N, CA, C and O of each residue as an XYZ file, in Angstrom:
452
protein
N      94.012    120.953     82.003
C      94.606    121.915     82.915
C      95.510    121.223     83.885
O      95.183    120.137     84.362
N      96.680    121.836     84.205
C      97.612    121.251     85.058
C      97.305    121.632     86.569
O      96.491    122.523     86.813
N      97.926    120.987     87.524
C      97.702    121.339     88.886
C      98.200    122.752     89.118
O      97.551    123.524     89.823
N      99.341    123.108     88.538
C      99.840    124.435     88.723
C      98.849    125.529     88.235
O      98.649    126.562     88.874
N      98.253    125.233     87.077
C      97.288    126.204     86.477
C      96.102    126.284     87.393
O      95.558    127.378     87.544
N      95.656    125.233     88.012
C      94.483    125.259     88.947
C      94.896    126.092     90.174
O      94.127    126.935     90.636
N      96.060    125.867     90.678
C      96.471    126.673     91.871
C      96.519    128.139     91.500
O      96.145    128.992     92.304
N      96.977    128.450     90.283
C      96.987    129.847     89.826
C      95.579    130.440     89.721
O      95.321    131.590     90.075
N      94.696    129.596     89.218
C      93.249    130.001     89.078
C      92.713    130.301     90.468
O      92.058    131.330     90.634
N      92.945    129.487     91.455
C      92.416    129.738     92.829
C      93.013    131.045     93.306
O      92.283    131.879     93.843
N      94.315    131.262     93.135
C      94.876    132.460     93.584
C      94.266    133.724     92.909
O      93.914    134.698     93.575
N      94.164    133.662     91.614
C      93.578    134.771     90.835
C      92.191    135.093     91.373
O      91.866    136.266     91.559
N      91.371    134.089     91.627
C      90.034    134.394     92.065
C      90.045    135.058     93.502
O      89.233    135.929     93.814
N      90.952    134.616     94.291
C      91.023    135.225     95.661
C      91.443    136.632     95.524
O      90.797    137.495     96.119
N      92.509    136.965     94.765
C      93.059    138.274     94.655
C      92.037    139.208     93.905
O      91.963    140.406     94.177
N      91.336    138.670     93.050
C      90.283    139.511     92.269
C      89.170    140.039     93.171
O      88.640    141.126     92.940
N      88.825    139.276     94.185
C      87.670    139.637     95.020
C      88.063    140.528     96.197
O      87.223    141.209     96.786
N      89.370    140.511     96.532
C      89.853    141.337     97.687
C      90.139    142.752     97.147
O      91.014    142.934     96.300
N      89.395    143.747     97.647
C      89.481    145.091     97.155
C      90.310    146.038     98.050
O      90.298    147.252     97.852
N      91.029    145.467     99.037
C      91.747    146.328     99.959
C      93.034    145.677    100.313
O      93.281    144.558     99.863
N      93.847    146.277    101.064
C      95.120    145.709    101.474
C      94.868    144.438    102.298
O      93.915    144.396    103.076
N      95.710    143.396    102.140
C      95.534    142.180    102.880
C      96.855    141.507    103.049
O      97.805    141.824    102.332
N      96.955    140.550    104.012
C      98.212    139.843    104.193
C      98.099    138.408    103.871
O      99.024    137.850    103.282
N      97.072    137.795    104.201
C      96.850    136.345    103.811
C      95.340    136.051    103.698
O      94.479    136.749    104.234
N      95.102    134.980    102.971
C      93.710    134.518    102.706
C      93.705    132.995    102.864
O      94.686    132.303    102.589
N      92.513    132.499    103.335
C      92.347    131.058    103.521
C      91.046    130.678    102.853
O      89.990    131.226    103.171
N      91.123    129.738    101.926
C      89.904    129.226    101.220
C      89.741    127.798    101.656
O      90.658    126.991    101.503
N      88.577    127.467    102.203
C      88.265    126.094    102.632
C      87.311    125.482    101.628
O      86.268    126.071    101.345
N      87.632    124.317    101.078
C      86.944    123.655    100.047
C      86.366    122.320    100.548
O      86.938    121.626    101.390
N      85.165    122.002     99.957
C      84.593    120.577    100.125
C      84.282    120.104     98.755
O      83.747    120.849     97.934
N      84.612    118.860     98.492
C      84.270    118.228     97.207
C      83.584    116.982     97.551
O      84.173    116.085     98.154
N      82.319    116.890     97.177
C      81.495    115.702     97.476
C      80.658    115.337     96.238
O      79.920    116.170     95.712
N      80.786    114.080     95.783
C      79.962    113.599     94.693
C      79.811    114.598     93.581
O      78.683    114.867     93.169
N      80.896    115.172     93.065
C      80.830    116.068     91.976
C      80.382    117.435     92.284
O      80.134    118.213     91.363
N      80.254    117.801     93.585
C      79.863    119.128     94.016
C      80.952    119.784     94.715
O      81.707    119.114     95.420
N      81.101    121.061     94.579
C      82.130    121.824     95.278
C      81.449    122.903     96.114
O      80.519    123.556     95.640
N      81.894    123.094     97.329
C      81.488    124.275     98.095
C      82.774    124.848     98.695
O      83.770    124.165     98.934
N      82.665    126.176     98.919
C      83.812    126.813     99.477
C      83.442    128.022    100.310
O      82.408    128.650    100.080
N      84.258    128.338    101.247
C      84.177    129.516    102.181
C      85.533    130.076    102.347
O      86.535    129.380    102.182
N      85.576    131.278    102.660
C      86.991    131.790    102.902
C      87.013    133.085    103.699
O      86.002    133.764    103.885
N      88.199    133.384    104.152
C      88.412    134.651    104.850
C      89.793    135.199    104.400
O      90.644    134.481    103.874
N      89.950    136.491    104.639
C      91.260    137.036    104.490
C      91.592    137.910    105.678
O      90.708    138.379    106.394
N      92.874    138.119    105.874
C      93.361    138.849    107.030
C      94.099    140.142    106.586
O      94.896    140.164    105.648
N      93.776    141.178    107.316
C      94.466    142.438    107.057
C      95.465    142.592    108.216
O      95.614    141.693    109.043
N      96.139    143.739    108.258
C      97.117    144.002    109.321
C      96.458    143.841    110.644
O      95.258    144.071    110.793
N      97.231    143.449    111.596
C      96.740    143.348    113.066
C      95.754    142.194    113.147
O      94.993    142.116    114.112
N      95.739    141.297    112.171
C      94.837    140.084    112.256
C      93.392    140.322    112.006
O      92.592    139.420    112.253
N      92.998    141.449    111.541
C      91.622    141.734    111.264
C      91.030    140.775    110.182
O      91.472    140.774    109.033
N      90.072    140.006    110.565
C      89.469    138.975    109.626
C      88.290    139.528    108.855
O      87.438    140.218    109.414
N      88.247    139.221    107.565
C      87.145    139.632    106.706
C      86.736    138.414    105.810
O      87.553    137.595    105.390
N      85.439    138.377    105.567
C      84.942    137.251    104.659
C      85.315    137.396    103.248
O      85.183    138.488    102.696
N      85.766    136.385    102.633
C      86.006    136.381    101.200
C      84.651    136.261    100.511
O      83.849    135.414    100.904
N      84.371    137.066     99.511
C      83.024    137.059     98.772
C      83.172    135.974     97.738
O      83.421    136.264     96.568
N      83.021    134.692     98.156
C      83.157    133.623     97.177
C      82.107    133.598     96.071
O      82.269    132.979     95.020
N      81.024    134.307     96.373
C      79.958    134.404     95.311
C      80.460    135.142     94.084
O      79.924    135.001     92.984
N      81.516    135.945     94.303
C      82.127    136.745     93.155
C      83.168    135.970     92.465
O      83.748    136.505     91.520
N      83.502    134.672     92.852
C      84.490    133.909     92.110
C      83.998    133.558     90.667
O      82.794    133.448     90.439
N      84.857    133.401     89.786
C      84.535    133.004     88.438
C      83.895    131.612     88.556
O      84.402    130.767     89.293
N      82.801    131.367     87.849
C      82.111    130.026     87.979
C      83.047    128.868     87.497
O      82.903    127.717     87.911
N      83.997    129.225     86.615
C      84.978    128.189     86.095
C      85.774    127.563     87.204
O      86.239    126.427     87.110
N      85.922    128.355     88.286
C      86.734    127.818     89.459
C      86.098    126.496     89.964
O      86.820    125.579     90.357
N      84.796    126.404     89.953
C      84.198    125.121     90.466
C      84.689    123.969     89.648
O      85.027    122.923     90.201
N      84.744    124.134     88.269
C      85.240    123.064     87.388
C      86.696    122.882     87.586
O      87.164    121.746     87.505
N      87.460    123.911     87.842
C      88.917    123.754     88.101
C      89.144    122.919     89.337
O      89.984    122.018     89.339
N      88.394    123.213     90.399
C      88.536    122.423     91.685
C      88.139    121.023     91.458
O      88.787    120.121     91.989
N      87.071    120.759     90.669
C      86.673    119.363     90.411
C      87.777    118.611     89.635
O      88.031    117.427     89.859
N      88.440    119.377     88.687
C      89.540    118.825     87.918
C      90.722    118.511     88.837
O      91.357    117.468     88.683
N      91.020    119.378     89.768
C      92.060    119.162     90.768
C      91.814    117.941     91.546
O      92.719    117.132     91.754
N      90.586    117.779     91.993
C      90.149    116.531     92.731
C      90.410    115.355     91.869
O      91.024    114.397     92.339
N      89.979    115.352     90.606
C      90.136    114.233     89.763
C      91.665    113.886     89.574
O      92.085    112.737     89.704
N      92.394    114.867     89.286
C      93.874    114.598     89.060
C      94.562    114.076     90.245
O      95.417    113.199     90.119
N      94.227    114.583     91.448
C      94.956    114.190     92.666
C      94.454    112.858     93.286
O      95.123    112.218     94.097
N      93.278    112.506     92.861
C      92.782    111.231     93.493
C      92.674    110.093     92.482
O      92.286    108.990     92.865
N      93.013    110.320     91.161
C      92.909    109.212     90.265
C      93.912    108.101     90.526
O      94.932    108.351     91.169
N      93.679    106.948     90.078
C      94.564    105.796     90.365
C      94.575    105.507     91.831
O      93.547    105.342     92.488
N      95.833    105.450     92.330
C      95.983    105.165     93.782
C      96.245    106.515     94.516
O      96.864    106.529     95.580
N      95.808    107.548     93.984
C      95.977    108.894     94.575
C      95.313    108.983     95.965
O      94.407    108.209     96.277
N      95.754    109.889     96.750
C      95.125    110.037     98.087
C      93.783    110.594     97.982
O      93.510    111.500     97.194
N      92.887    110.019     98.829
C      91.492    110.546     98.832
C      91.451    111.799     99.627
O      92.182    111.951    100.605
N      90.566    112.744     99.203
C      90.385    113.908    100.029
C      88.907    114.434     99.668
O      88.434    114.287     98.541
N      88.286    114.999    100.623
C      86.992    115.613    100.497
C      86.942    117.038    101.022
O      85.970    117.767    100.826
N      87.996    117.399    101.677
C      88.164    118.775    102.136
C      89.626    119.286    101.765
O      90.567    118.494    101.716
N      89.760    120.532    101.529
C      91.085    121.083    101.305
C      91.122    122.504    101.851
O      90.099    123.186    101.918
N      92.298    122.931    102.234
C      92.480    124.299    102.665
C      93.629    124.917    101.847
O      94.757    124.425    101.892
N      93.341    125.988    101.107
C      94.287    126.743    100.307
C      94.613    128.032    101.018
O      93.735    128.872    101.217
N      95.890    128.205    101.410
C      96.280    129.446    102.054
C      97.169    130.230    101.160
O      98.141    129.688    100.634
N      96.885    131.476    100.962
C      97.626    132.360    100.087
C      98.115    133.602    100.846
O      97.333    134.216    101.573
N      99.335    133.967    100.701
C      99.837    135.253    101.274
C      99.855    136.311    100.164
O      99.864    135.982     98.977
N      99.860    137.510    100.548
C      99.812    138.615     99.581
C     101.096    138.713     98.700
O     101.099    139.426     97.696
N     102.157    138.010     99.073
C     103.318    137.981     98.288
C     103.227    136.882     97.239
O     104.152    136.723     96.443
N     102.164    136.137     97.218
C     101.961    135.061     96.153
C     102.390    133.664     96.609
O     102.255    132.713     95.838
N     102.888    133.511     97.803
C     103.228    132.206     98.277
C     101.915    131.516     98.702
O     101.001    132.195     99.170
N     101.804    130.206     98.552
C     100.611    129.428     98.917
C     100.926    128.152     99.527
O     102.056    127.675     99.416
N      99.972    127.552    100.184
C     100.077    126.190    100.633
C      98.701    125.514    100.410
O      97.661    126.139    100.617
N      98.709    124.275     99.999
C      97.457    123.500     99.775
C      97.518    122.278    100.711
O      98.483    121.513    100.687
N      96.488    122.114    101.519
C      96.422    120.963    102.456
C      95.195    120.166    102.045
O      94.086    120.701    102.029
N      95.384    118.872    101.708
C      94.266    118.013    101.379
C      93.900    117.123    102.615
O      94.782    116.579    103.279
N      92.606    116.998    102.891
C      92.116    116.380    104.066
C      91.063    115.301    103.759
O      90.163    115.545    102.956
N      91.153    114.170    104.350
C      90.038    113.193    104.223
C      89.233    113.292    105.597
O      89.770    113.054    106.679
N      88.000    113.636    105.469
C      87.123    113.762    106.614
C      86.084    112.557    106.491
O      85.104    112.606    105.748
N      86.387    111.540    107.249
C      85.461    110.316    107.207
C      84.155    110.658    107.802
O      83.149    110.158    107.298
N      84.044    111.485    108.860
C      82.728    111.852    109.354
C      81.858    112.476    108.269
O      80.690    112.133    108.087
N      82.482    113.404    107.565
C      81.723    114.055    106.486
C      81.218    113.035    105.434
O      80.070    113.086    104.994
N      82.097    112.138    105.064
C      81.718    111.099    104.077
C      80.617    110.258    104.619
O      79.668    109.952    103.897
N      80.703    109.859    105.890
C      79.701    109.012    106.506
C      78.333    109.768    106.485
O      77.301    109.166    106.189
N      78.341    111.053    106.795
C      77.166    111.784    106.787
C      76.456    111.900    105.445
O      75.231    111.823    105.343
N      77.298    112.092    104.404
C      76.792    112.092    103.048
C      76.168    110.773    102.679
O      75.083    110.744    102.098
N      76.823    109.686    103.001
C      76.331    108.357    102.700
C      75.020    108.114    103.470
O      74.077    107.540    102.927
N      74.972    108.530    104.670
C      73.725    108.353    105.486
C      72.616    109.153    104.866
O      71.507    108.627    104.777
N      72.806    110.334    104.443
C      71.739    111.169    103.918
C      71.265    110.616    102.540
O      70.085    110.685    102.198
N      72.223    110.076    101.782
C      71.894    109.493    100.499
C      70.918    108.362    100.612
O      70.133    108.136     99.691
N      70.938    107.607    101.762
C      70.140    106.406    101.984
C      68.685    106.817    102.408
O      67.756    106.013    102.336
N      68.529    108.100    102.851
C      67.225    108.477    103.363
C      66.262    108.753    102.253
O      65.105    109.087    102.508
């Protein structure tokens, strides 16, 4: 799967679970030791915020996100353990990759317990 196909998969999952008019959506991702977690919101007119029902996402999306992590971090790629995918209702999107050292430190600390 290519990066563009993964971005399209994320967008499709978001648009499939929103059942009303919306203007933008934000999906927050965490990828840690082969595990993916996500939360999200979408915004309607006048900034009204609603939760994205991420439980309704296609299970394949988890594997797509793990593949995105693998592709973008292999070799000397930039490390990231958090990402924010922002999608507007007209199809434009932005993906921000974030390295959260505090999160990584917490994972490593808990693994030692």
